[in-house]
DOROLUM-15701 format. One record per residue: residue in one letter; x, y, z of N, C-alpha, C in turn. Coordinates in pm, 1 decimal, always signed. Each point is the difference from the previous one (the first is absolute). Example, Ala and Ser with C-alpha at 12.3 -4.5 7.8 and 13.67 -1.06 7.14 Angstrom:
2
A; +1319.0; -569.0; +780.0; -89.0; +119.0; +0.0; +90.0; +120.0; +0.0 $
S; -35.0; +105.0; -72.0; +82.0; +119.0; +6.0; -77.0; +109.0; +73.0 $
# end
This chain:
279
X; +84.7; -119.2; +0.0; -84.7; +119.2; +0.0; +88.4; +124.3; +0.0 $
X; -38.2; +98.3; -80.4; +76.2; +124.2; -2.1; -23.3; +77.9; +126.8 $
X; +104.2; +59.5; +53.1; -18.4; +92.3; +109.9; -63.3; +126.5; -54.0 $
X; -46.8; +85.5; +91.9; -64.0; +124.5; -43.0; +96.6; +84.8; -81.2 $
X; +126.8; +5.4; +41.8; +97.4; +82.2; -71.6; +25.5; -54.7; -139.2 $
X; +11.2; -133.6; -10.7; +24.2; -57.8; -131.0; -120.9; +22.8; -91.5 $
X; -120.5; -10.3; +56.9; -120.6; +21.6; -78.8; -3.8; +141.6; -55.5 $
X; +34.1; +96.9; +84.8; -0.6; +139.5; -45.1; +104.2; +21.0; -108.9 $
X; +120.5; -56.4; +22.1; +106.3; +14.8; -98.8; -39.6; -61.3; -133.3 $
X; -59.3; -119.2; +5.5; -40.6; -68.0; -122.3; -110.2; +76.0; -71.2 $
X; -96.0; +51.6; +77.2; -109.3; +76.2; -58.0; +51.5; +124.0; -70.2 $
X; +95.0; +69.0; +65.2; +57.5; +119.5; -61.2; +73.8; -34.9; -128.0 $
X; +68.7; -114.8; +2.7; +75.6; -40.9; -117.8; -92.6; -25.6; -118.4 $
X; -103.3; -80.2; +22.1; -89.0; -32.7; -110.1; -82.5; +120.2; -43.8 $
X; -30.6; +88.6; +95.3; -69.3; +123.3; -37.3; +86.8; +83.2; -92.8 $
X; +129.4; +5.1; +31.4; +93.6; +75.4; -84.2; +15.2; -66.0; -136.0 $
X; +2.2; -133.6; -0.6; +12.9; -71.6; -126.2; -119.4; +26.7; -90.2 $
X; -119.9; +0.9; +58.2; -119.6; +26.0; -78.4; +1.8; +141.4; -56.7 $
X; +42.0; +94.9; +84.4; +6.1; +138.7; -45.9; +101.6; +14.6; -112.8 $
X; +113.2; -70.6; +13.2; +104.2; +3.2; -101.7; -52.4; -53.8; -133.1 $
X; -74.8; -113.4; +8.2; -50.3; -61.2; -122.1; -99.0; +89.9; -71.4 $
X; -83.1; +70.7; +76.6; -97.3; +90.1; -61.7; +68.6; +117.0; -66.7 $
X; +108.4; +48.7; +65.8; +76.0; +108.7; -60.9; +61.0; -45.2; -131.9 $
X; +48.3; -123.2; -2.6; +58.1; -52.0; -122.6; -104.0; -14.4; -110.0 $
X; -122.0; -38.9; +39.9; -106.5; -15.0; -97.9; -31.9; +134.4; -63.0 $
X; -7.6; +104.4; +89.6; -30.7; +133.6; -50.8; +110.4; +50.8; -91.1 $
X; +122.6; -36.7; +31.3; +113.5; +46.9; -78.6; +20.1; -80.1; -128.0 $
X; -75.8; -109.9; -13.0; +11.1; -82.4; -118.4; +122.5; -86.6; -3.6 $
X; +63.5; -24.1; +117.4; +123.8; -78.0; +3.9; -21.9; -144.6; -43.3 $
X; -119.2; -56.4; +30.5; -23.8; -140.1; -29.5; -74.9; -19.5; -131.3 $
X; -36.9; +108.0; -67.4; -72.6; -12.9; -125.8; -149.4; -1.1; +21.8 $
X; -69.9; +25.5; -102.8; -145.8; +13.0; +10.4; -70.5; -132.9; +4.3 $
X; +71.1; -109.5; -24.9; -66.1; -129.0; -8.5; -26.6; -67.0; +132.3 $
X; +47.7; +54.8; +112.7; -18.3; -62.9; +130.3; -108.3; +69.6; +80.7 $
X; -81.3; -80.0; +68.3; -100.0; +60.6; +88.1; +60.5; +25.6; +137.6 $
X; -79.0; +59.3; +89.7; +50.4; +38.6; +132.5; +52.2; -120.0; +77.5 $
X; -72.3; -112.2; +2.1; +41.8; -116.5; +77.5; +132.0; -54.8; -52.0 $
X; +14.0; -3.0; -133.4; +123.3; -50.4; -59.5; +118.8; +89.6; +33.9 $
X; -23.5; +130.5; +6.0; +108.5; +92.4; +34.3; +44.7; -19.9; +144.6 $
X; -98.2; -15.7; +93.0; +33.1; -25.4; +139.7; +78.5; -129.2; +12.8 $
X; -45.3; -105.6; -71.6; +69.9; -128.6; +7.2; +142.7; +12.3; -50.3 $
X; +17.5; +75.9; -108.6; +133.6; +17.1; -55.8; +89.7; +77.3; +96.2 $
X; -57.9; +100.8; +64.6; +76.7; +78.1; +98.2; +45.6; -87.9; +115.0 $
X; -92.2; -84.2; +51.5; +34.1; -87.7; +112.1; +104.2; -102.9; -40.8 $
X; -4.0; -43.0; -126.2; +100.2; -94.0; -48.2; +137.6; +64.4; +1.2 $
X; +6.0; +128.1; -40.0; +126.6; +72.8; -1.3; +52.7; +19.3; +141.5 $
X; -93.1; +31.4; +91.7; +40.0; +27.5; +138.5; -14.2; -121.5; +90.3 $
X; -20.7; -115.4; -59.2; -32.5; -119.2; +78.4; +103.1; -37.3; +103.0 $
X; +127.5; +10.4; -33.3; +103.4; -39.5; +95.1; -3.3; +86.6; +124.7 $
X; -25.2; +129.1; -18.4; -8.1; +89.5; +116.0; -122.7; -32.4; +83.6 $
X; -111.6; -30.5; -69.1; -122.0; -34.7; +72.9; +20.0; -126.2; +81.1 $
X; +65.8; -99.7; -60.8; +25.9; -125.3; +71.0; +86.9; +23.0; +122.3 $
X; +98.4; +87.8; -13.5; +89.6; +29.2; +112.4; -76.3; +61.2; +116.1 $
X; -91.9; +92.0; -31.4; -77.4; +64.8; +106.5; -88.5; -99.6; +71.7 $
X; -66.1; -88.3; -78.6; -93.6; -94.5; +60.0; +72.0; -104.5; +82.9 $
X; +117.1; -44.7; -45.8; +69.2; -109.9; +65.6; +89.3; +43.7; +115.1 $
X; +29.1; +129.6; +12.2; +87.4; +46.4; +107.5; -66.8; -19.4; +135.2 $
X; +62.0; -74.6; +91.2; -61.2; -21.0; +131.2; -1.4; +128.5; +80.7 $
X; -107.5; +20.8; +75.6; -11.8; +118.2; +85.9; +0.5; -45.0; +144.8 $
X; +90.6; +53.7; +79.7; +9.2; -39.1; +140.1; -115.1; +60.2; +78.3 $
X; -62.7; -84.3; +81.2; -112.4; +44.6; +82.0; +44.1; +109.1; +96.7 $
X; -89.4; +92.8; +26.0; +25.2; +104.2; +99.5; -102.1; -10.7; +113.0 $
X; -17.3; -122.3; +47.7; -100.2; -24.7; +103.1; +33.1; +72.6; +129.3 $
X; +130.0; +14.8; +29.5; +42.0; +61.5; +125.2; +69.3; +132.4; -28.8 $
X; -12.7; +93.2; +91.5; +60.1; +131.7; -17.0; +47.8; +53.0; +134.5 $
X; +94.6; +91.1; -4.9; +51.2; +62.2; +122.1; -103.8; +100.7; +49.1 $
X; -52.6; -16.9; +120.4; -99.5; +96.3; +49.1; +61.0; +136.4; +24.9 $
X; -76.0; +104.5; -28.1; +46.5; +135.4; +27.6; +12.9; +21.1; +151.0 $
X; +97.2; +78.5; +38.7; +11.8; +37.4; +140.3; -110.6; +98.5; +36.5 $
X; -42.4; -2.1; +123.1; -101.8; +95.5; +47.1; +64.8; +123.3; +60.4 $
X; +130.5; +11.6; -13.2; +77.0; +112.4; +52.1; +115.2; +25.8; -96.1 $
X; +62.3; +115.7; +10.2; +112.7; +33.2; -86.1; +125.1; -76.9; +43.1 $
X; +96.4; -10.3; -90.1; +122.7; -72.8; +29.9; +72.2; +55.9; +122.4 $
X; -5.6; +132.3; +16.5; +70.7; +61.7; +111.9; -81.7; +3.8; +128.8 $
X; -122.5; -49.6; -5.3; -92.0; +15.7; +112.6; +42.3; -75.9; +125.6 $
X; +80.9; -104.3; -14.1; +38.5; -81.5; +115.2; +131.2; +46.1; +64.2 $
X; +57.8; +106.5; -52.3; +122.5; +53.1; +59.7; -29.4; +57.4; +138.8 $
X; +93.9; -7.6; +91.9; +138.5; -46.8; -16.7; +19.0; -150.5; +18.2 $
X; -107.0; -74.0; +31.7; +17.4; -143.9; +24.2; +45.8; -73.8; -124.7 $
X; -63.5; +29.5; -113.4; +37.8; -60.4; -128.0; +15.4; +113.1; -100.2 $
X; +114.2; +8.0; -64.9; +29.0; +113.5; -88.0; -66.9; -14.5; -136.1 $
X; -14.8; +113.2; -66.8; -69.9; +7.5; -127.9; +67.0; -85.0; -107.8 $
X; +132.4; +4.6; -8.8; +69.1; -74.2; -104.6; -19.8; -150.4; +16.7 $
X; +8.5; -46.6; +123.2; -23.7; -142.1; +26.1; -141.7; -39.1; -39.7 $
X; -97.6; +81.6; +38.1; -139.6; -30.4; -33.6; -20.0; -5.9; -151.0 $
X; +59.5; +93.0; -72.5; -16.5; +5.1; -145.3; +57.5; -124.9; -65.6 $
X; +122.5; -34.5; +36.9; +63.7; -117.9; -59.0; -71.2; -128.3; +43.6 $
X; -33.7; -7.1; +125.7; -63.1; -119.5; +56.6; -134.6; -26.9; -67.9 $
X; -82.8; +103.6; -11.5; -133.6; -14.7; -57.9; +4.0; -12.5; -151.3 $
X; +70.7; +91.5; -66.6; -5.2; +7.5; -147.1; +90.7; -99.9; -69.8 $
X; +104.3; -45.9; +67.3; +94.4; -91.9; -63.1; -10.9; -141.9; +54.6 $
X; +24.5; -16.3; +129.6; -1.2; -134.9; +57.0; -138.3; -64.4; -9.1 $
X; -101.2; +69.7; +48.8; -134.4; -58.1; -3.8; -44.4; -21.8; -144.4 $
X; +29.0; +95.5; -86.5; -40.3; -12.6; -140.2; +64.5; -121.2; -66.6 $
X; +122.8; -32.5; +38.0; +67.2; -116.5; -56.9; -69.0; -129.1; +41.7 $
X; -39.3; -9.6; +126.7; -74.0; -118.4; +44.8; -130.4; -15.2; -78.8 $
X; -68.9; +109.6; -19.8; -127.9; -4.9; -71.8; +20.8; -42.7; -145.7 $
X; +99.0; +57.4; -66.0; +26.6; -35.8; -139.8; +34.1; -148.3; -13.4 $
X; +82.6; -49.3; +89.8; +38.0; -141.1; -4.8; -116.5; -92.2; +34.8 $
X; -85.0; +44.7; +91.3; -118.0; -78.9; +34.8; -95.5; -7.7; -118.2 $
X; -23.8; +111.6; -66.0; -88.3; -1.1; -116.9; +55.3; -91.1; -109.3 $
X; +129.6; +0.7; -18.0; +61.8; -87.4; -99.3; -18.9; -146.8; +37.7 $
X; +19.0; -30.9; +127.2; -13.1; -137.9; +46.5; -144.1; -49.2; -7.7 $
X; -95.0; +91.6; +15.4; -142.1; -36.4; +0.9; -66.7; +18.9; -135.7 $
X; +73.9; +38.8; -101.0; -60.4; +28.7; -129.6; -71.8; -122.8; -55.6 $
X; -122.3; +21.7; -46.2; -79.8; -107.7; -56.2; -84.4; -73.9; +101.1 $
X; +15.9; +32.0; +127.6; -78.3; -64.9; +104.4; -110.7; +93.5; +47.2 $
X; -103.2; -56.5; +57.4; -112.8; +80.4; +46.4; +43.6; +93.2; +112.5 $
X; -59.4; +118.1; +4.4; +34.5; +98.9; +101.4; -56.7; -40.3; +135.6 $
X; +80.4; +12.0; +101.9; -44.6; -25.3; +136.9; +56.5; +109.1; +89.4 $
X; -68.8; +37.3; +107.7; +54.4; +100.2; +92.8; +135.8; -44.2; +52.5 $
X; +87.7; +95.7; +19.9; +135.8; -32.4; +43.0; +1.7; -77.2; +130.8 $
X; -91.7; +29.9; +92.4; -0.5; -70.8; +127.9; -27.8; -148.6; -19.5 $
X; -75.1; -34.9; -105.7; -34.4; -140.2; -23.6; +118.7; -81.6; -51.3 $
X; +102.0; +66.5; -51.5; +119.0; -71.1; -47.0; +93.2; -39.4; +114.0 $
X; -18.7; +59.6; +115.3; +97.4; -15.3; +106.3; +3.6; -140.5; +59.6 $
X; -113.0; -62.3; +24.5; -2.1; -127.6; +72.0; +87.6; -105.6; -66.0 $
X; -9.8; -14.6; -130.3; +72.9; -105.8; -70.8; +120.5; +53.9; -76.5 $
X; +52.4; +114.7; +42.7; +109.9; +64.1; -72.5; +125.5; -85.9; -4.6 $
X; +29.9; -72.2; +105.9; +119.6; -83.4; +0.9; -10.9; -111.2; -103.2 $
X; -117.5; -61.4; -9.6; -21.7; -106.4; -97.7; -1.9; +54.7; -142.3 $
X; -39.6; +126.7; -15.2; -10.6; +59.7; -133.1; +135.6; +29.5; -62.2 $
X; +104.9; -0.3; +80.2; +133.9; +20.4; -52.7; +56.7; +137.1; +29.3 $
X; +128.6; +18.5; -26.8; +69.6; +124.5; +37.9; -60.0; +126.7; -59.4 $
X; -48.7; -3.5; -123.2; -52.1; +121.3; -62.9; -119.8; +54.8; +75.8 $
X; -88.7; -88.0; +43.4; -118.4; +43.8; +75.9; +37.8; +27.5; +144.4 $
X; +82.1; -86.5; +56.7; +41.0; +18.5; +140.6; +70.5; +134.3; +18.8 $
X; +98.0; +28.9; -85.1; +80.0; +121.3; +17.2; -72.3; +125.4; -47.3 $
X; -57.1; -5.3; -119.4; -63.9; +119.5; -55.9; -141.8; +21.9; +52.5 $
X; -74.0; -108.6; +18.9; -132.6; +13.3; +60.6; +10.1; +46.7; +143.5 $
X; +95.1; -60.0; +73.8; +23.3; +44.2; +136.9; +48.3; +143.3; +4.4 $
X; +90.5; +35.1; -92.2; +49.6; +137.2; -4.9; -110.8; +99.8; -26.0 $
X; -94.1; -35.8; -87.0; -111.6; +90.6; -29.1; -92.0; +13.2; +121.1 $
X; -42.3; -112.4; +56.6; -91.2; +6.7; +114.9; +65.2; +72.0; +117.7 $
X; +122.5; -36.0; +32.7; +66.8; +58.0; +116.4; +14.4; +151.3; -12.2 $
X; +38.7; +46.8; -118.0; +19.4; +144.0; -16.8; -131.8; +75.9; -1.3 $
X; -102.1; -55.5; -64.1; -131.1; +64.6; +3.3; -49.2; +12.6; +144.2 $
X; +25.2; -103.2; +78.6; -35.5; -1.2; +141.7; +76.9; +108.8; +74.9 $
X; +128.3; +9.4; -29.9; +88.9; +95.0; +67.0; -42.1; +144.6; -24.8 $
X; -24.6; +36.6; -125.5; -40.6; +138.3; -30.0; -130.0; +36.5; +72.7 $
X; -92.0; -94.9; +4.1; -134.1; +28.9; +52.2; -3.1; +21.4; +151.0 $
X; +98.6; -54.2; +72.0; -4.2; +7.6; +146.4; +74.5; +121.8; +54.9 $
X; +53.5; +83.3; -89.8; +76.5; +116.6; +45.4; -72.7; +129.9; -32.5 $
X; +36.4; +104.9; +74.2; -59.7; +132.3; -18.1; +102.3; +105.0; +42.5 $
X; -14.0; +123.3; -47.4; +90.8; +107.3; +43.9; +0.6; +10.3; +151.9 $
X; +111.9; +39.0; +59.1; +12.8; +0.4; +146.0; -112.3; +72.5; +74.0 $
X; -41.4; +116.7; -50.5; -106.2; +75.3; +68.4; -130.6; -78.3; +3.3 $
X; -30.0; -66.1; -111.6; -122.0; -80.5; -5.0; +15.2; -126.0; +83.2 $
X; +115.8; -65.3; -12.8; +22.5; -124.0; +74.3; -10.9; +22.8; +150.7 $
X; +46.3; +116.4; +44.3; -3.6; +32.2; +142.7; -142.3; +5.2; +54.5 $
X; -94.1; +33.4; -86.9; -139.3; +12.9; +43.7; -76.0; -132.6; -2.9 $
X; +64.0; -105.9; -50.3; -66.0; -130.5; -5.4; +33.0; -80.6; +125.1 $
X; -82.8; -97.7; +27.8; +24.7; -84.2; +117.4; -61.0; -138.0; -20.6 $
X; +53.1; -99.0; +69.4; -54.8; -135.3; -11.7; -145.4; -4.3; +48.2 $
X; -80.3; -78.0; -68.3; -139.0; -17.9; +40.8; -7.3; -76.1; +131.5 $
X; -117.5; -3.7; +56.7; -20.6; -75.6; +123.8; +30.4; -147.8; -22.2 $
X; -39.7; -50.3; -115.0; +26.4; -140.9; -33.1; +149.1; -27.8; -8.6 $
X; +72.1; +85.8; -73.2; +143.8; -19.2; -15.9; +72.1; +18.8; +132.4 $
X; -39.4; +100.5; +77.3; +61.9; +23.6; +131.0; -16.0; -121.8; +90.1 $
X; -118.4; -60.5; -4.0; -24.9; -119.4; +81.2; +88.6; -116.2; -41.1 $
X; +17.9; -19.1; -131.5; +84.9; -109.2; -47.5; +147.6; +25.9; +32.1 $
X; +42.1; +125.8; -8.3; +138.9; +33.7; +35.6; +25.5; -29.8; +147.3 $
X; -92.7; +41.8; +83.9; +15.7; -23.3; +144.5; -1.1; -149.1; +31.2 $
X; -90.5; -73.9; -64.9; -10.8; -144.3; +23.8; +125.4; -73.0; -47.4 $
X; +53.6; +41.9; -113.7; +110.2; -73.2; -63.0; +137.6; +41.2; +49.7 $
X; +16.4; +129.5; +36.2; +132.7; +50.8; +35.7; +6.2; +68.4; +135.8 $
X; -112.2; +39.7; +51.6; -3.5; +70.3; +127.8; -18.8; +148.6; -16.3 $
X; +62.7; +58.7; -103.7; -13.3; +143.3; -23.2; +51.7; +34.9; -139.7 $
X; -32.8; +120.2; -45.5; +50.1; +48.0; -128.6; +152.4; +11.2; +2.7 $
X; +55.2; +48.6; +109.6; +145.0; +15.5; +9.5; +71.5; -133.7; -13.2 $
X; -54.7; -103.1; +62.2; +61.5; -133.3; -9.5; -10.8; -52.2; -142.6 $
X; -114.9; +22.9; -63.5; -16.4; -44.3; -137.8; +102.8; +66.3; -91.1 $
X; +17.2; +132.8; +15.1; +98.0; +71.4; -81.6; +141.7; -52.0; +25.6 $
X; +31.0; -27.7; +125.1; +132.3; -50.7; +35.3; +26.4; -134.2; -67.6 $
X; -98.0; -89.8; +5.1; +14.1; -131.6; -62.5; +9.3; +13.4; -152.5 $
X; -77.9; +91.8; -54.2; +0.2; +24.0; -145.0; +137.4; +48.8; -45.2 $
X; +56.4; +94.9; +74.0; +130.5; +55.7; -36.2; +110.6; -104.7; +11.5 $
X; -11.3; -88.6; +96.5; +97.8; -107.9; +11.9; -9.2; -93.9; -119.8 $
X; -122.2; -27.6; -43.9; -18.1; -87.1; -115.0; +48.2; +65.8; -128.7 $
X; -4.6; +134.9; -4.9; +43.7; +74.2; -118.2; +150.3; +24.1; -3.6 $
X; +70.0; -32.0; +107.9; +145.0; +22.9; +6.8; +73.1; -89.3; -100.0 $
X; +116.2; +43.4; -48.8; +74.1; -77.7; -100.9; +27.0; -144.4; +40.7 $
X; +21.0; -24.8; +128.4; +27.4; -137.1; +43.0; -120.9; -90.8; -2.6 $
X; -120.4; +58.0; +4.4; -122.3; -80.0; +1.3; -50.7; -27.3; -141.9 $
X; -6.7; +105.2; -82.5; -31.0; -16.4; -142.2; +129.8; +30.8; -73.4 $
X; +77.3; -103.9; -23.5; +132.0; +18.9; -59.5; -15.5; +25.6; -149.6 $
X; +55.1; +112.8; -46.1; -15.6; +33.7; -140.9; -134.6; +63.8; -26.5 $
X; -58.6; -32.3; -114.2; -125.0; +64.1; -42.1; -121.5; -73.3; +55.2 $
X; -104.8; +76.5; +28.9; -121.0; -63.4; +50.2; -98.7; +98.8; +57.0 $
X; -96.2; -52.3; +74.0; -109.2; +77.6; +57.8; -24.3; -43.6; +143.7 $
X; -60.4; +91.0; +78.1; -44.6; -31.4; +135.5; -148.2; +33.1; +8.5 $
X; -77.4; -87.4; +63.3; -145.5; +12.0; +0.3; -59.3; -15.2; +139.5 $
X; -108.5; +72.4; +24.1; -91.4; -31.8; +109.5; -118.2; -69.8; -64.9 $
X; -30.0; -119.4; +47.5; -104.0; -81.7; -62.4; -108.2; -39.9; +99.3 $
X; -118.8; -18.5; -52.4; -108.7; -63.8; +73.5; +4.0; -148.7; -33.1 $
X; -13.3; -86.2; +101.2; -3.0; -142.7; -29.1; -132.2; -36.4; -68.7 $
X; -7.4; -120.9; -53.7; -118.4; -37.9; -77.0; -126.4; -3.2; +86.3 $
X; +16.0; -25.1; +128.6; -116.3; -0.2; +90.1; -51.4; +140.4; +26.1 $
X; +85.4; +101.0; -24.9; -41.4; +138.2; +18.9; +1.9; +46.6; +143.8 $
X; +75.1; -68.9; +86.5; -2.9; +35.9; +142.3; +136.6; +32.2; +59.0 $
X; +102.9; +11.0; -86.5; +133.8; +27.6; +51.7; +85.6; +62.1; -109.1 $
X; +95.6; +83.7; +43.1; +96.4; +60.3; -91.5; +135.7; -67.2; +16.4 $
X; +74.8; -8.3; -110.5; +136.1; -50.7; +3.5; +88.5; +87.6; -87.2 $
X; +127.1; +8.0; +34.9; +98.5; +73.0; -79.6; +89.6; -102.5; -68.4 $
X; +10.5; +11.4; -131.7; +82.0; -94.6; -75.8; +83.1; +74.0; -103.5 $
X; +112.0; -59.5; -37.3; +82.2; +51.5; -108.0; -3.9; -96.4; -116.9 $
X; +6.7; +53.5; -121.0; +2.9; -84.9; -119.5; +113.8; +46.8; -92.0 $
X; +63.3; -92.4; -69.6; +110.3; +37.5; -89.9; -51.3; +51.5; -133.8 $
X; +84.4; +76.5; -66.0; -26.0; +43.7; -137.7; -137.1; +65.3; -14.1 $
X; -85.8; -48.3; -92.1; -133.7; +56.3; -14.0; -107.8; -97.0; +48.1 $
X; +36.9; -92.7; +87.1; -98.8; -89.4; +60.1; -86.8; +77.6; +99.1 $
X; -117.8; -52.8; +27.3; -85.3; +55.6; +105.0; -75.4; -113.2; +68.4 $
X; -58.1; +25.4; +117.1; -61.8; -107.2; +77.8; -127.6; -58.6; -60.1 $
X; -51.7; +59.9; -107.9; -116.0; -58.8; -66.9; +37.5; -121.3; -83.6 $
X; +128.4; -15.8; -31.0; +47.5; -108.5; -85.5; +14.4; -129.7; +79.8 $
X; -67.6; -102.3; -45.1; +10.1; -128.8; +67.0; +144.1; -50.5; -5.6 $
X; +50.9; -41.5; +117.3; +134.1; -52.9; +6.3; +105.0; +98.4; +45.5 $
X; -35.1; +126.9; +12.3; +98.4; +100.8; +40.5; +15.2; +6.2; +150.9 $
X; -111.3; -5.0; +73.1; +3.5; +10.2; +146.6; -56.2; -126.3; +63.3 $
X; +84.2; -86.3; +46.5; -40.6; -117.8; +78.3; -112.2; -79.6; -66.4 $
X; +3.1; -7.9; -129.7; -102.4; -74.5; -74.0; -141.6; +47.9; +28.2 $
X; -13.4; +125.0; +34.9; -132.1; +56.7; +19.9; -7.8; +137.3; -63.7 $
X; -121.6; +46.3; -18.6; -21.3; +132.9; -56.7; -40.4; +94.8; +111.2 $
X; +63.9; +116.6; +3.9; -41.2; +106.7; +90.3; -32.4; +122.7; -83.7 $
X; -72.4; +92.5; +58.1; -54.2; +112.7; -76.5; +67.9; +129.7; +40.6 $
X; +79.8; +58.8; -87.9; +70.0; +124.7; +33.7; -96.4; +117.6; +17.5 $
X; +24.0; +80.2; +101.7; -74.9; +124.9; +16.8; +94.2; +120.7; +4.0 $
X; +130.3; -26.6; +16.3; +102.3; +104.5; +0.9; +129.4; -62.1; -52.0 $
X; +65.8; +67.9; -92.8; +122.4; -57.3; -55.2; +103.6; +105.9; -30.0 $
X; +127.2; -35.5; +18.0; +110.6; +92.4; -24.7; +99.7; -62.4; -97.0 $
X; +32.9; +72.5; -104.0; +99.8; -41.3; -97.4; +139.3; +29.1; +56.0 $
X; +80.5; -103.9; +18.2; +136.5; +21.3; +47.8; +103.5; -36.7; -106.9 $
X; -41.6; -2.7; -125.8; +97.7; -5.3; -108.9; +82.0; +129.8; +5.0 $
X; +124.9; -6.9; -41.5; +84.0; +119.6; +3.9; -54.6; +111.3; -89.5 $
X; -66.5; -37.3; -110.2; -51.5; +105.9; -87.5; -107.9; +84.1; +68.0 $
X; -54.1; -48.0; +111.0; -104.1; +74.1; +71.0; +56.2; +109.4; +89.8 $
X; +130.2; -4.2; +27.7; +52.9; +95.7; +97.5; +143.7; +45.6; -23.1 $
X; +74.9; -65.4; -91.1; +144.3; +19.8; -2.6; +43.4; +140.2; -41.5 $
X; -74.4; +66.8; -88.2; +40.4; +133.9; -42.9; +6.8; +97.6; +117.1 $
X; -88.5; -17.5; +95.0; -5.5; +90.8; +115.3; +77.0; -54.5; +120.7 $
X; -15.9; -129.4; +26.0; +51.9; -55.4; +125.2; +126.6; -83.5; -16.4 $
X; +40.2; -29.6; -123.8; +113.3; -88.9; -25.3; -15.0; -130.4; +80.6 $
X; +94.8; -31.5; +86.6; -6.8; -126.1; +73.6; -76.5; +11.2; +131.9 $
X; -65.3; +114.4; +24.0; -67.3; +23.0; +128.6; -147.2; -45.5; -7.5 $
X; -18.0; -129.3; -20.4; -136.3; -51.3; -14.1; -82.8; +23.0; +126.4 $
X; +61.0; -14.0; +116.1; -75.6; +17.2; +124.6; -57.2; +141.1; +11.2 $
X; +74.4; +98.3; -50.9; -49.5; +138.2; +2.1; -119.9; +15.8; -95.2 $
X; +10.3; -62.2; -115.3; -111.8; +0.2; -96.0; -125.0; -61.0; +62.6 $
X; +16.1; -113.4; +64.7; -115.0; -68.0; +61.7; -61.8; +86.6; +108.8 $
X; +83.2; +58.6; +83.1; -49.6; +84.2; +109.1; -76.3; +121.3; -52.2 $
X; +53.0; +64.5; -105.2; -65.0; +118.7; -56.2; -126.9; -33.8; -77.4 $
X; -6.9; -121.5; -49.3; -116.4; -40.7; -80.2; -131.2; +7.1; +78.4 $
X; +4.7; -21.3; +129.4; -123.6; +6.3; +79.0; -68.7; +136.0; -14.8 $
X; +75.6; +104.3; -33.9; -57.9; +134.5; -12.6; -92.1; +15.6; -120.4 $
X; +4.4; -96.7; -93.0; -86.2; +10.5; -118.8; -98.7; -115.4; -10.3 $
X; -13.8; -77.3; +105.4; -98.3; -108.9; -0.5; -139.9; +56.8; +21.4 $
X; -90.0; -33.8; -88.6; -140.8; +42.6; +8.7; -76.4; -106.8; +77.9 $
X; -22.3; +25.1; +129.5; -63.1; -100.4; +85.0; -148.1; -19.4; -33.1 $
X; -61.3; +98.7; -63.4; -137.9; -20.0; -46.1; -4.3; -108.6; -107.3 $
X; +97.7; +3.4; -92.0; +6.5; -102.3; -104.1; +35.0; -135.5; +58.7 $
X; +94.8; -3.6; +93.0; +37.0; -126.4; +63.7; -119.6; -58.4; +73.9 $
X; -77.4; +86.6; +64.1; -120.5; -45.2; +70.4; -101.4; -58.3; -97.2 $
X; -13.5; +64.2; -116.3; -91.7; -51.4; -102.7; +48.6; -135.4; -51.3 $
X; +131.2; -13.9; -17.4; +56.3; -129.1; -40.7; -30.6; -107.2; +104.0 $
X; +15.0; +36.5; +126.0; -26.9; -93.6; +108.8; -146.3; -44.0; -0.8 $
X; -89.2; +94.3; -15.9; -143.7; -30.1; -2.7; -32.2; -97.3; -113.0 $
X; +57.7; +24.9; -116.8; -25.2; -87.4; -115.1; +53.6; -140.4; +27.5 $
X; +122.2; -7.9; +52.5; +62.1; -129.7; +24.8; -78.9; -81.9; +101.9 $
X; -45.1; +66.1; +106.3; -74.2; -70.7; +104.9; -135.2; -47.2; -50.2 $
X; -68.5; +83.7; -77.8; -134.7; -32.7; -47.2; +0.3; -95.0; -118.7 $
X; +93.4; +18.1; -92.5; +0.2; -78.1; -122.9; +92.9; -122.1; +5.3 $
X; +92.9; +0.4; +94.6; +99.4; -109.4; +8.2; +70.8; -14.8; -134.8 $
X; +33.5; +111.4; -62.7; +62.5; -0.7; -132.0; +89.8; +121.8; -13.8 $
X; +90.3; -5.9; -97.8; +89.7; +110.4; -25.0; -70.2; +124.5; -45.2 $
X; +53.1; +114.0; +36.7; -60.0; +128.3; -34.4; +19.8; +26.0; -150.8 $
X; -106.5; +25.6; -75.2; +15.4; +28.6; -144.4; +78.1; +127.4; -22.6 $
X; +72.5; +4.6; -110.4; +79.5; +117.6; -36.4; -39.1; +49.8; -137.7 $
X; +6.7; +131.8; -18.7; -23.1; +57.9; -131.4; +119.1; -28.4; -90.7 $
X; -24.1; +3.1; -129.4; +105.6; -26.6; -95.7; +8.8; -145.6; -38.2 $
# end
């Protein structure tokens, strides 16, 4: 089946061919002995190789796209600098999306969250690029400019789960920062606060590369539901912080949108499923 773009391109091509043939008829290029249909057929025969090339050229699906930020690139400063945000969003995330679309070309479209459970079985292209797309879309959505983030707070539901699971917000942050330290997530990866499948407890876990806790086989052979996640790949912080990852993690709390995290928590507890992402 032709994609929409290929259909438009082909339609424009044949429309141009028809217009060309009529111009030739008016100019008498083909002689007076040919009717309109014969002139069109002759034109298409002349241009046939180009027409065949257009029709046969495969078009890569664009099922997934990089979601727009809800804030400007510089809006998260000083915690995250503008240049890092621009490169991270427009280059790194865009590369995951392009590779995911290539890997999924010709297959039926499914929401990105639905690809996560069986990503390991689907192979490296889906695991790495699908995970990269979901994780980054999740990351952008949970942050806000410092002034706005300061005005947000955990919901009663989230506060109760934090107290039940960790004792306090301060203890949760302390455990999270320890998990985000270079010795805990060695190299590239992510750190998450997750709701368990029962919806009655929070856990902090780290995952390597672009894995996340929704993927079967990543965390203790079980699936957990992320409600808060931090990218600790070097591309997320190195321009500003160099090797000072702990400083990056500590400053990141200033841009966490707790209203969004609370909404993620509510969805996870009620639906027992991963939070859907745009793009």
